Each structure stands twice: as C-alpha cells, then as structure tokens.
C-alpha positions in Angstrom: 64.7 132.9 61.3 61.7 131.3 59.5 58.4 132.5 58.4 55.6 130.1 57.1 53.9 131.2 53.9 50.5 130.2 52.9 49.6 129.3 49.3 48.1 133.0 48.6 49.7 135.7 46.7 49.4 138.3 49.5 51.9 136.4 51.2 54.7 137.8 49.2 54.5 141.4 50.4 54.0 139.9 54.0 57.4 137.8 53.2 59.1 141.1 52.2 58.0 143.2 54.9 59.4 140.3 57.7 62.6 140.1 55.5 63.1 143.8 55.8 62.0 143.8 59.4 64.8 141.0 59.7 67.3 143.3 58.2 67.0 146.3 60.6 68.8 144.2 63.6 71.4 142.6 61.2 73.9 145.4 60.4 72.4 145.6 57.1 70.8 148.7 56.4 67.5 148.7 54.2 68.6 151.3 51.8 72.2 149.2 51.0 72.1 147.5 47.5 72.4 144.1 49.4 69.0 144.6 51.3 67.6 145.8 48.0 68.8 142.6 46.1 67.8 140.6 49.3 64.6 141.8 49.3 63.7 141.3 45.6 65.1 137.9 45.6 62.6 137.0 48.8 59.9 138.2 46.4 61.1 136.1 43.5 61.5 133.0 45.4 58.3 133.2 47.7 56.0 134.1 44.2 57.4 131.0 42.7 56.2 128.8 45.7 53.0 130.8 45.8 52.1 130.7 42.5 53.5 127.5 41.1 52.9 124.9 43.9 49.9 126.0 45.6 51.2 124.6 48.7 52.5 126.3 52.0 55.8 126.8 52.2 58.7 128.4 55.0 60.9 131.0 54.2 64.4 130.9 55.7 66.7 133.8 56.1 70.1 133.3 57.5 71.9 136.7 57.9 75.4 137.1 59.4 76.3 138.1 63.0 78.9 140.6 61.6 78.8 142.1 58.3 82.0 141.5 56.9 83.4 141.1 53.0 83.2 137.4 54.0 80.0 137.3 55.1 77.1 135.2 53.5 73.2 136.1 53.6 71.4 132.7 52.8 68.0 132.5 51.7 65.8 129.4 51.4 62.3 128.7 50.8 60.9 125.1 51.3 57.4 123.7 49.9 55.9 120.8 50.0 55.9 120.4 46.1 57.8 117.7 44.1 57.7 120.0 41.1 61.4 121.1 40.3 61.8 124.4 39.4 62.1 125.2 35.6 63.6 128.5 34.3 61.6 129.6 31.4 62.7 131.9 28.2 60.0 134.8 28.7 59.7 137.0 25.2 59.3 140.5 25.6 55.3 140.6 25.7 55.0 137.8 28.6 54.2 139.5 32.3 55.9 136.5 33.9 58.4 133.8 33.7 61.4 135.9 34.7 61.9 135.0 38.3 64.5 132.1 38.2 66.5 134.1 35.5 66.4 137.2 38.1 67.8 134.7 40.6 70.3 133.6 38.7 71.4 137.2 37.6 71.2 138.3 41.3 72.6 136.0 43.5 76.0 134.7 44.0 74.9 131.3 44.1 71.8 129.3 44.1 70.1 125.9 43.3 67.5 123.4 44.8 67.3 120.0 46.3 64.8 117.7 46.8 63.5 117.0 50.4 61.2 114.4 51.4 57.7 115.2 49.7 59.1 118.5 48.6 62.2 120.6 48.0 64.2 123.6 49.0 65.2 126.5 46.9 68.3 128.5 48.0 70.3 131.4 47.1 73.3 133.3 48.7 74.5 137.0 48.4 78.0 137.5 49.7 78.8 140.8 51.4 82.0 140.9 49.6 83.0 144.3 47.4 84.4 141.7 44.8 80.8 139.8 44.0 79.4 143.3 44.4 79.8 146.9 43.5 81.6 149.2 46.3 78.6 150.0 47.8 77.4 146.5 48.6 77.4 146.1 52.5 77.5 149.7 53.6 80.0 151.8 52.0 77.8 154.2 49.7 74.1 153.3 50.3 71.7 153.9 47.6 68.5 155.5 49.1 65.8 153.0 49.4 62.9 152.7 47.2 64.2 155.8 45.0 67.1 154.5 42.9 67.8 151.5 40.7 70.4 149.2 41.5 72.5 147.6 38.9 74.5 144.2 39.0 75.7 141.8 36.5 73.9 144.2 33.6 70.7 144.1 35.3 69.1 147.0 36.8 66.2 146.7 39.0 64.3 148.9 41.9 62.8 146.7 44.9 59.6 148.3 46.3 
C-alpha cells in the first residue's frame, strides 16, 4: 500500500488519515497502542520529507496479514532528495528538531538508504509483547485520542 505525498504540510494530515484507514482492515484496531505509535511515526516521517526536502514523496505501509507476536509493521517514506536525515539536538525552547529522536525512541528498528536520486527512510514496529507493553496488539486497548501512551520512557498522544 502506498500514498503519493506532495511537498505541502497539509499532506501530513492526509497521510495520517490514509494510514488510519489502512489499519481498519488489518486487524490492528485504531485505539491500540500499536496503531497510535504507527500514526505518530507516519506523522514524523512525512513531516520530515515535506519540510526538509521540498520534494514529492511516497509513503509505503506494510501491514501483516495476521497480527501475531511475530508480526511486524513496516513504514517507509521515499523522497527525491539526496540529503541524508540528520538527527538534531533540540533544546527545551525549540519547537522542532525532535522527529528522528521520536522515531528512534518509538520504532523497534529504523534506518535509511540512498536510492538513485533520492533516499528511503524506514521504520518497523513489532507486534510482540516483549517489545511493547502487554496491550500492544489487542489485549487491553487504550481509548483512542483520550489517553497518552508510554514506551521506552516517552509519553505521547497521537491525535
């Protein structure tokens, strides 16, 4: 499944809505922490592509056929910029610069690779309970949009 992204900040919201709609048929409920984390990662990676490259991008989402402890969700954003993603150190007063730190803290794995005249940034989320709290893939969901989720010492709420 893929979505073409224009270099426009409004595309970030469209990417989140698209990802949520794909989750609906996957067995991953929108109110599960896994879904909340995935939507936040979509937001961060698409924002980086739109803001830092000024180029169109493609969002790819690979969902498991069946959600099991061994299943993995993969998210990729490919763009036409050769600029490497650079994690930044943002101080308390800075309003940006935390995207890759969030990706690093929330994803089980992430990375990037040069591809032709551009690059691909990817991240993966495991559905297994050992990588996330016990409610990660369906056992004890958190109400969507109403409660914060915590992982690896990071608290967040995807809206």
